[in-house]
C-alpha positions as CSV (number, residue, x, y, z in Angstrom):
1,M,136.3,48.9,145.7
2,T,135.5,47.9,142.5
3,G,133.6,51.2,141.3
4,Y,131.3,51.8,138.6
5,W,134.1,53.0,136.3
6,Q,136.5,49.5,136.9
7,R,133.1,47.7,136.1
8,A,132.0,49.5,132.6
9,L,136.2,49.1,131.6
10,Q,135.9,45.4,131.9
11,R,132.2,45.1,130.2
12,R,134.4,46.6,127.1
13,I,137.0,44.1,127.4
14,S,133.8,41.1,127.6
15,R,131.9,43.0,124.4
16,R,135.3,43.2,122.4
17,Q,135.9,39.6,122.7
18,A,132.2,38.2,121.7
19,L,132.4,40.4,118.9
20,A,136.1,38.8,117.5
21,A,134.6,35.2,118.6
22,L,131.4,36.7,115.7
23,G,133.8,37.7,113.4
24,G,133.4,41.7,114.3
25,G,137.1,42.2,114.0
26,A,137.7,42.4,110.5
27,T,138.4,45.5,108.8
28,L,135.3,47.8,108.4
29,A,133.9,48.0,105.2
30,L,132.1,51.2,104.1
31,V,130.6,52.4,100.8
32,G,131.4,55.5,98.8
33,C,128.8,55.8,96.1
34,R,125.4,54.6,95.5
35,Q,124.0,52.3,93.0
36,E,121.6,52.3,90.5
37,A,119.9,50.0,91.2
38,P,117.8,51.1,95.2
39,S,117.7,47.4,96.6
40,E,121.0,45.6,95.7
41,A,124.2,46.2,98.1
42,P,126.6,48.7,97.6
43,P,129.5,47.8,96.5
44,Q,132.0,47.4,99.5
45,A,135.9,48.2,99.4
46,A,137.6,48.3,102.5
47,L,138.4,52.3,102.6
48,R,140.7,54.6,104.7
49,P,139.2,56.6,106.8
50,G,139.2,59.9,104.6
51,E,137.6,58.4,102.4
52,I,134.8,57.8,103.6
53,P,131.8,60.4,102.4
54,Y,130.6,63.2,104.2
55,A,127.2,64.0,102.8
56,W,127.6,66.8,100.4
57,Q,130.4,64.7,98.5
58,L,127.1,62.1,97.6
59,P,126.0,63.0,94.1
60,D,123.0,65.2,93.7
61,E,119.8,62.5,92.7
62,T,117.3,65.3,92.3
63,A,116.4,64.9,88.1
64,R,115.6,60.9,89.2
65,A,113.0,62.0,92.4
66,V,109.8,59.7,92.8
67,P,107.2,61.7,94.9
68,G,105.5,59.7,97.6
69,G,106.5,57.2,100.5
70,M,106.7,57.3,104.3
71,I,110.6,57.6,105.8
72,R,110.3,56.1,109.3
73,F,113.1,57.9,111.6
74,F,112.7,57.6,115.8
75,Y,113.1,59.7,118.5
76,T,114.2,59.0,122.2
77,N,111.9,60.6,124.5
78,D,108.6,61.8,125.2
79,I,107.8,66.0,125.3
80,T,107.1,66.7,128.6
81,G,106.6,70.1,128.9
82,G,104.9,71.4,126.1
83,F,105.4,72.4,122.8
84,D,106.4,76.1,123.0
85,P,109.8,77.0,122.8
86,Y,109.9,80.2,124.6
87,T,107.8,78.5,126.8
88,T,108.5,74.9,128.1
89,S,109.7,73.4,130.7
90,S,111.9,71.1,129.1
91,R,113.4,72.5,126.1
92,S,115.5,70.0,125.1
93,S,113.2,67.7,123.8
94,T,111.0,70.8,122.4
95,L,113.7,71.7,120.3
96,F,113.3,68.6,118.6
97,L,110.1,68.6,116.9
98,V,109.7,72.6,116.8
99,D,113.3,71.6,114.7
100,L,111.3,69.4,112.3
101,A,108.0,71.8,111.7
102,Y,108.7,75.5,112.1
103,E,111.1,77.7,110.0
104,T,113.4,80.4,110.8
105,L,114.2,83.5,108.3
106,L,117.9,82.5,107.4
107,Q,119.6,78.9,106.8
108,L,123.2,78.0,105.9
109,R,123.3,77.1,102.5
110,Q,123.6,73.1,101.7
111,G,123.6,70.5,99.3
112,P,125.9,68.1,97.2
113,G,129.7,69.5,96.6
114,I,129.2,72.4,99.7
115,D,131.3,71.7,102.3
116,N,130.6,73.7,105.3
117,R,133.7,73.2,107.1
118,R,135.3,76.1,104.4
119,I,134.5,79.4,106.1
120,E,133.9,80.5,102.0
121,N,131.4,78.2,102.3
122,R,129.2,78.9,104.8
123,V,126.7,80.9,102.8
124,W,123.8,82.8,104.6
125,E,120.9,82.3,102.3
126,G,117.6,83.6,103.0
127,R,114.5,81.0,104.3
128,L,111.5,83.0,104.9
129,A,113.3,85.8,104.4
130,E,113.4,86.7,100.8
131,S,116.6,88.3,101.4
132,W,119.2,90.5,103.9
133,E,121.8,92.5,104.5
134,W,123.8,94.3,106.9
135,V,123.5,98.3,106.0
136,D,125.5,99.0,108.8
137,P,127.6,97.4,111.2
138,T,124.6,97.7,113.8
139,T,121.8,96.8,111.9
140,I,120.3,93.7,110.5
141,V,117.8,94.6,107.7
142,F,115.5,91.2,106.9
143,K,113.2,91.3,103.5
144,M,109.9,88.7,104.4
145,R,109.6,85.9,101.5
146,R,105.6,85.9,99.9
147,G,104.2,83.0,98.6
148,V,104.3,81.2,102.6
149,Y,101.5,79.6,104.1
150,F,101.4,78.0,107.4
151,H,99.8,74.2,107.8
152,N,96.2,74.0,107.1
153,I,95.0,73.7,111.1
154,P,92.3,75.9,113.2
155,P,92.8,78.9,113.8
156,V,95.1,79.7,111.2
157,N,93.6,77.3,108.4
158,G,96.4,77.4,105.6
159,R,96.8,81.3,104.8
160,E,99.7,83.6,103.5
161,M,102.4,84.2,106.6
162,D,102.4,88.0,106.9
163,I,104.5,90.3,108.4
164,E,102.3,90.6,112.1
165,D,103.4,86.7,111.9
166,W,107.2,88.8,112.2
167,R,106.6,90.5,115.3
168,V,104.2,88.7,117.3
169,T,107.1,86.0,117.1
170,I,109.5,88.5,117.7
171,Q,107.0,89.8,121.4
172,R,107.1,86.4,122.3
173,L,111.1,85.2,121.6
174,Q,111.2,88.6,124.0
175,A,109.2,88.1,126.4
176,S,111.1,84.5,127.2
177,P,112.3,82.8,130.5
178,Y,115.1,81.6,128.1
179,R,116.9,84.4,127.8
180,V,119.3,83.0,125.0
181,T,117.1,84.9,123.1
182,V,118.1,87.5,119.9
183,Q,117.6,90.5,122.7
184,T,120.2,89.6,125.0
185,V,122.9,87.2,122.7
186,A,122.5,90.4,120.4
187,D,122.0,93.1,123.0
188,L,118.6,94.3,121.0
189,N,118.0,98.0,121.1
190,R,114.9,97.7,119.1
191,V,112.8,96.1,115.9
192,D,111.4,98.3,113.5
193,F,108.6,97.2,110.8
194,P,108.5,100.1,108.3
195,D,106.6,98.1,105.8
196,S,104.6,95.2,105.1
197,Q,107.5,93.3,103.9
198,T,110.9,94.5,105.5
199,M,111.7,94.0,109.6
200,V,115.0,96.4,110.3
201,V,117.0,95.2,113.7
202,R,118.7,97.6,115.4
203,L,121.7,96.8,117.8
204,N,122.9,98.7,120.6
205,H,126.7,97.1,119.0
206,P,128.1,95.7,116.5
207,Y,127.2,91.3,116.4
208,A,130.1,90.0,115.3
209,P,127.8,86.2,114.4
210,G,124.8,87.9,113.0
211,P,123.4,86.4,110.6
212,R,123.6,82.5,112.7
213,L,120.7,84.0,115.1
214,F,118.4,84.0,112.5
215,A,119.5,80.3,111.1
216,Y,119.3,77.8,114.0
217,G,120.7,77.3,117.5
218,A,118.8,77.5,120.9
219,S,119.5,80.7,120.4
220,S,117.3,81.5,117.0
221,F,113.5,81.5,116.8
222,W,110.9,80.1,114.5
223,I,108.3,82.0,113.2
224,M,105.4,81.3,114.6
225,P,101.7,82.7,113.8
226,K,100.4,86.1,115.1
227,E,97.4,83.6,116.2
228,A,99.6,82.7,119.1
229,A,99.1,85.8,120.8
230,D,96.0,85.4,121.8
231,R,94.0,82.2,119.7
232,M,96.0,79.4,119.9
233,D,97.9,77.6,122.2
234,P,101.8,77.1,121.2
235,N,102.0,74.2,123.8
236,T,99.4,72.0,122.8
237,Q,99.8,73.2,118.9
238,V,102.6,73.3,116.4
239,I,101.6,75.8,113.5
240,G,104.9,76.8,111.4
241,T,106.0,76.9,108.3
242,G,107.5,74.1,107.5
243,Y,107.1,70.9,104.9
244,R,106.6,68.9,107.6
245,Q,103.3,69.6,109.6
246,L,102.9,67.5,112.7
247,E,99.9,65.2,112.2
248,F,99.0,63.4,115.9
249,Y,101.8,62.7,118.3
250,Q,101.2,60.5,121.1
251,P,103.1,60.0,124.0
252,S,105.0,57.4,124.3
253,V,104.4,55.8,121.0
254,T,105.1,57.9,117.6
255,L,105.1,60.8,116.1
256,R,104.1,61.6,112.8
257,F,104.0,64.1,109.9
258,R,102.6,64.4,107.1
259,R,103.7,66.8,103.6
260,H,102.7,70.7,103.5
261,E,101.3,70.8,100.2
262,R,101.6,74.5,100.2
263,Y,105.1,74.3,101.4
264,W,107.3,77.2,99.4
265,L,109.6,76.2,97.6
266,K,108.5,74.4,94.7
267,D,108.4,71.2,94.1
268,R,109.6,70.2,97.6
269,P,108.9,68.4,100.3
270,F,109.1,65.1,98.3
271,L,108.1,62.3,100.7
272,N,104.6,62.2,101.4
273,R,105.1,61.5,105.9
274,W,107.4,61.4,108.1
275,D,107.5,58.8,110.9
276,Y,109.0,59.2,114.3
277,P,108.5,55.9,117.3
278,I,109.4,56.8,120.4
279,V,111.8,54.2,121.4
280,T,113.8,54.8,124.4
281,E,116.4,51.5,124.7
282,K,119.0,51.7,122.5
283,A,119.0,47.8,122.2
284,N,115.7,47.9,121.1
285,R,116.1,51.0,118.3
286,V,119.2,49.1,116.9
287,A,117.1,45.8,116.8
288,Q,114.2,47.5,114.6
289,F,117.2,49.0,112.7
290,I,118.8,45.9,111.4
291,A,115.2,45.0,110.8
292,G,114.4,47.4,108.1
293,N,112.0,49.4,110.4
294,F,113.6,52.5,110.9
295,H,115.3,53.8,107.4
296,W,118.5,55.7,108.9
297,Y,120.2,54.8,111.8
298,Q,123.5,56.7,113.4
299,P,124.7,53.9,115.8
300,L,126.8,54.7,118.7
301,P,130.8,53.9,118.4
302,E,130.7,50.2,120.9
303,D,127.8,49.3,118.0
304,L,129.8,50.6,114.9
305,L,131.0,47.5,113.8
306,Q,128.6,45.3,114.4
307,V,125.3,46.9,112.6
308,R,127.5,47.4,109.7
309,K,128.5,43.6,110.3
310,D,124.1,43.4,109.7
311,V,123.1,45.2,107.7
312,P,125.7,45.0,104.4
313,N,124.0,46.9,102.3
314,A,123.3,50.2,104.1
315,L,125.1,53.0,102.6
316,V,127.4,54.5,105.2
317,Y,128.6,58.4,105.5
318,R,130.4,60.2,107.4
319,A,129.6,63.9,109.6
320,D,131.7,65.4,111.4
321,A,132.5,67.8,114.9
322,Q,129.4,66.0,116.5
323,G,129.2,65.9,119.8
324,A,127.5,68.3,122.8
325,L,129.8,69.8,125.2
326,P,129.3,67.4,128.9
327,I,129.8,70.4,131.8
328,S,129.6,69.6,136.0
329,F,127.9,73.0,137.7
330,F,128.1,74.2,140.8
331,G,125.4,74.1,143.1
332,Y,124.1,77.9,145.2
333,R,123.6,76.2,148.0
334,D,125.8,76.9,150.6
335,L,128.0,78.3,148.2
336,A,129.4,81.2,149.9
337,T,131.6,78.8,152.3
338,A,131.5,76.0,150.0
339,P,135.9,74.6,149.4
340,W,134.7,75.0,146.0
341,R,134.4,79.0,146.4
342,D,138.3,78.7,145.5
343,E,139.4,78.0,142.0
344,R,142.4,75.4,143.2
345,V,139.7,73.1,144.9
346,R,137.3,73.7,141.4
347,Q,141.3,73.0,139.3
348,A,141.6,69.9,141.4
349,I,138.4,68.8,140.6
350,S,139.5,69.3,136.4
351,M,142.6,66.9,136.9
352,V,141.4,63.7,138.8
353,I,139.5,63.7,135.7
354,D,141.3,61.1,132.3
355,R,139.0,62.7,129.6
356,R,141.0,60.3,127.3
357,S,140.1,57.6,128.7
358,R,135.9,58.7,129.0
359,F,136.2,60.1,125.8
360,E,138.0,57.1,124.3
361,Y,135.6,54.6,126.1
362,F,132.2,56.0,125.1
363,R,133.8,56.8,121.7
364,N,134.7,53.3,121.2
365,H,137.9,54.4,119.5
366,Q,140.7,52.5,119.5
367,E,138.2,49.3,118.7
368,L,137.1,51.6,115.5
369,L,141.0,52.6,115.1
370,Q,142.0,49.2,115.2
371,N,139.7,48.6,112.4
372,G,140.4,51.8,110.0
373,I,138.7,53.9,111.0
374,D,139.3,57.2,112.6
375,Q,136.4,60.0,114.2
376,R,139.3,62.4,115.0
377,L,138.6,63.0,118.4
378,R,139.1,66.3,119.8
379,Y,138.6,67.5,123.3
380,H,136.4,70.0,124.4
381,T,138.3,73.3,126.4
382,H,135.7,75.6,128.1
383,F,134.8,76.2,124.1
384,W,133.1,73.4,122.1
385,A,135.8,71.5,120.2
386,G,134.2,72.2,117.1
387,S,134.2,76.0,116.9
388,V,136.9,77.5,114.9
389,F,138.1,79.2,118.5
390,W,139.2,76.3,119.9
391,L,142.4,76.1,121.2
392,D,143.9,72.3,121.5
393,W,144.5,71.4,125.0
394,T,146.3,68.1,124.3
395,N,148.6,70.4,122.4
396,G,149.6,72.7,125.1
397,D,147.9,75.8,122.9
398,L,146.4,77.0,126.0
399,G,149.8,77.6,127.5
400,E,150.4,77.5,131.2
401,E,146.5,77.0,131.2
402,S,146.4,73.8,129.6
403,K,147.6,71.6,132.9
404,F,144.0,71.7,134.2
405,F,142.3,69.4,131.8
406,R,145.5,67.2,131.9
407,Y,144.8,64.2,134.4
408,D,147.8,64.7,137.0
409,I,146.3,63.4,141.1
410,A,149.5,64.5,142.4
411,E,148.9,68.0,141.2
412,A,145.2,68.0,142.1
413,R,146.5,67.2,145.6
414,R,149.2,70.0,146.1
415,L,145.9,72.4,144.7
416,L,144.0,71.2,148.0
417,E,146.8,71.1,150.2
418,A,147.3,74.3,148.6
419,A,143.8,75.2,149.4
420,G,143.8,74.6,153.4
421,Y,142.6,70.9,152.2
422,P,145.4,68.7,152.8
423,N,142.7,65.5,153.7
424,G,140.7,66.2,150.6
425,V,137.0,67.2,150.5
426,D,133.5,65.6,151.2
427,I,131.5,66.6,147.9
428,D,127.7,66.0,146.7
429,T,127.3,64.7,142.7
430,W,123.8,65.3,141.2
431,W,122.2,63.6,138.4
432,H,118.7,62.1,137.4
433,T,118.3,58.3,136.1
434,G,116.1,59.2,133.2
435,P,116.5,59.1,129.1
436,N,116.1,62.9,128.3
437,Y,120.2,63.3,128.0
438,G,120.8,60.6,125.8
439,A,121.5,56.9,125.6
440,Q,125.0,57.7,127.7
441,Y,123.9,60.2,130.2
442,V,123.6,57.9,133.3
443,E,126.3,55.8,132.4
444,S,128.6,58.8,131.9
445,A,127.5,60.4,135.4
446,Q,128.0,57.3,137.4
447,I,131.5,57.7,135.5
448,L,132.6,61.2,136.7
449,N,131.3,60.0,140.0
450,D,133.5,57.4,140.5
451,M,136.7,58.7,138.9
452,L,136.3,61.5,141.6
453,Q,136.4,59.0,144.4
454,R,138.8,56.5,143.0
455,S,140.9,59.8,143.3
456,G,141.3,59.6,147.2
457,L,140.7,63.4,147.2
458,F,137.4,63.7,147.3
459,R,134.8,62.1,149.5
460,V,131.4,62.0,147.5
461,R,128.1,62.0,148.6
462,P,126.0,60.5,145.0
463,H,122.3,61.4,144.8
464,P,120.9,60.0,141.7
465,I,117.2,61.7,141.2
466,T,113.9,61.3,138.9
467,Y,114.4,63.8,136.0
468,Q,112.0,66.2,137.2
469,E,113.1,66.2,140.4
470,Y,116.1,68.0,138.5
471,L,114.6,69.4,136.2
472,T,112.9,72.4,138.8
473,T,116.1,71.2,141.7
474,V,119.0,71.0,140.1
475,W,118.4,72.5,136.7
476,Q,116.7,76.0,137.4
477,R,117.2,76.7,140.5
478,R,120.2,75.1,141.3
479,D,119.0,74.8,144.8
480,F,121.7,72.5,145.8
481,S,125.0,71.6,147.2
482,G,128.0,70.5,145.7
483,L,128.3,68.9,141.5
484,A,125.7,68.1,139.3
485,L,127.4,66.3,136.5
486,V,127.5,66.0,133.1
487,L,124.8,67.8,131.4
488,P,125.2,67.7,127.6
489,W,125.7,71.4,126.1
490,T,123.4,71.4,122.9
491,G,123.4,74.4,122.3
492,V,126.7,74.6,120.0
493,D,127.9,75.6,116.8
494,D,131.4,76.7,114.9
495,D,130.8,80.2,116.2
496,F,130.3,79.4,120.3
497,D,129.4,82.8,120.9
498,A,125.5,82.0,122.6
499,G,126.7,79.6,124.2
500,L,129.2,81.3,126.3
501,Y,126.7,84.0,127.0
502,A,124.4,81.3,128.0
503,M,126.0,79.6,130.6
504,Y,129.0,82.9,132.0
505,N,126.3,85.4,131.5
506,R,123.7,86.1,134.3
507,K,121.7,87.7,132.4
508,S,120.6,84.3,130.5
509,A,118.3,83.8,133.6
510,D,118.0,79.6,133.9
511,L,120.4,79.7,131.7
512,F,123.5,80.3,133.4
513,R,125.7,77.3,134.7
514,G,129.3,79.7,136.3
515,L,129.6,81.4,138.7
516,P,129.3,85.4,138.9
517,D,132.5,87.1,137.3
518,E,131.4,90.7,136.2
519,Q,135.1,91.0,134.8
520,L,134.4,87.7,132.6
521,E,130.9,89.3,131.1
522,A,132.9,92.2,130.5
523,M,135.3,89.9,128.0
524,L,132.1,88.4,127.0
525,D,130.8,91.6,125.9
526,R,134.2,92.5,123.6
527,Q,135.0,89.7,121.8
528,R,131.0,89.8,120.7
529,A,131.2,93.7,119.6
530,E,134.5,93.0,117.6
531,L,134.0,92.7,114.0
532,D,137.6,92.7,113.1
533,V,138.8,88.6,112.3
534,G,141.9,88.8,113.8
535,R,141.0,91.0,116.6
536,R,138.3,88.8,118.0
537,T,140.6,85.8,117.6
538,Q,142.5,87.1,120.0
539,L,139.6,87.9,122.4
540,M,138.6,84.5,122.4
541,H,141.7,83.2,123.3
542,E,142.3,85.7,125.8
543,L,138.6,84.2,127.2
544,Q,139.4,80.9,126.7
545,R,142.3,80.8,129.0
546,Y,140.7,83.1,131.2
547,L,137.2,80.4,131.9
548,A,140.5,77.5,132.2
549,R,142.1,79.1,134.9
550,K,138.7,80.1,136.6
551,M,136.6,76.3,135.9
552,Y,133.5,77.7,136.9
553,V,131.7,74.7,135.5
554,I,134.1,71.1,134.5
555,P,134.0,70.6,130.6
556,T,134.8,66.8,129.7
557,E,134.8,65.1,125.8
558,G,135.1,66.4,122.5
559,V,133.8,66.2,119.0
560,Y,134.5,63.2,116.7
561,D,132.9,62.1,113.8
562,V,130.1,60.0,113.5
563,F,129.0,56.9,111.2
564,N,125.8,57.7,109.5
565,F,123.5,54.3,108.3
566,V,120.7,54.8,105.4
567,Y,119.4,51.6,104.0
568,P,120.1,52.4,100.2
569,W,116.1,53.1,98.6
570,V,116.7,56.8,100.3
571,R,118.4,59.1,97.8
572,N,119.8,62.4,97.1
573,I,121.2,62.6,101.0
574,G,123.5,65.2,100.4
575,W,120.6,67.8,100.6
576,P,118.2,68.6,103.5
577,Q,115.8,67.0,103.5
578,H,112.9,68.1,102.1
579,S,114.5,66.9,98.7
580,W,115.8,63.7,100.4
581,W,113.5,60.7,98.6
582,L,112.2,56.7,98.0
583,A,112.9,54.3,95.2
584,P,109.6,53.2,94.1
585,D,110.9,48.9,95.0
586,T,111.0,50.5,99.2
587,P,109.8,47.6,100.6
588,G,106.3,49.0,102.5
589,R,106.7,52.3,101.0
590,E,103.6,54.2,101.3
591,G,103.9,52.7,104.9
């Protein structure tokens, strides 16, 4: 029969023909610097892919900043599980809000001229902590920044941050059902507060990734006011210290933030407001950007050429190592007797997936290459492909285990026969039909389901269900039989210890996606306690090969460069958004 995958490819071919008719096949011309006149089109030239600038290569325009104005972005779905990152039932959408309003203790130094891809430039500097230091391999001391004020919202009322806020936040974090926290990731021994400006974090063993836990990511924590313990409900109120203060949230309409007037960074932010209309349909988002209703947009690869054609005055800049880690994981129901309890069956599932075709399809890779744009695709193993420890299976870097990621129906059939299933395997597949996991999630699941079916080795019973049913049955309880398809794992960073711990250590509770394996958990503990970079790299490579052999989850896709579009009146984007500003002649500058 004609499967979803075949129909999807046909749609892509038809779309390419349409683009060619429109002249969309012309070489993409991208601008490498800004002009002084903000409303004029930047100079266009056909640049090699490496010449498309990264944000850090753009000029520092701070000295010419003009305060005021409202910038317009967008968000793709409602926040369905409450505002509290430590208790929400829908953490992916809540973390988007949290990152806009709350702050962590540390941050990665960034700005014009700072290439964070280079290890020597990866400096962890103070944010809500004025300073920090390792005093010995298991002890980190943080000094609290003075003059930090919370948003002026009752019952906190804009008071100054104190050490009790840190204490309450640590307590809430330790009590969270989400066990990817400082306590479990870093094996926390205790936290002491020797005086009103100092927090001492003591670990049970050296923890190599250390500082990044206090800077960003799902395993980090965001400082909340002490009133969250008894006088405010963080599920319904957002009161942080960030330069954006939540003004209002209207479900299915918008999130709007206004300037925090007592933000601790002098003279920041420059902008007065940030608007995030909730736009669930991709076509609507593209249309709104083309119409100038959004100031910034990151088009999907299949839309990139057309958006560039429709918005010729946009500045385009590159961002590297983008992409979640899609994993397909097994349910607990009937697991003791299921065919996939045998690693050879799990390996066979992996080998009927044509990863190259999937990845190139979703990234529109060939069409972009033909137009001079190289996204630098890198394929995931069980390690996020942006990790410094990642091994490239396409080059055989995993050794013998590289074969388990290659598309090889004949070898998959031999594995099933060796496991005792010469006639193939019946398997249930599960995914949800909501927008919560992004614009491509549903199509990605349907294509993977189709690949399993079309292999001739798996008789698939598909189960597309509602997001709420998926959240409780599939995600939280894993009360299903078979394979949940292409969950986009977003807890990734260049070290990836936190993501590994969450997926494969049972202490992470309902974040755990693997299968029980004490040897694997011991391997995880060994690498995180090894402070020598060379020895830790060796341990991480051994761990990566072990996961490839066990195939407890089935990873697909990889990381890639993306291209961000901004209208030319948005300035200073080499910096974090607290230093962005709008040119005086920006259309509708004040909203």
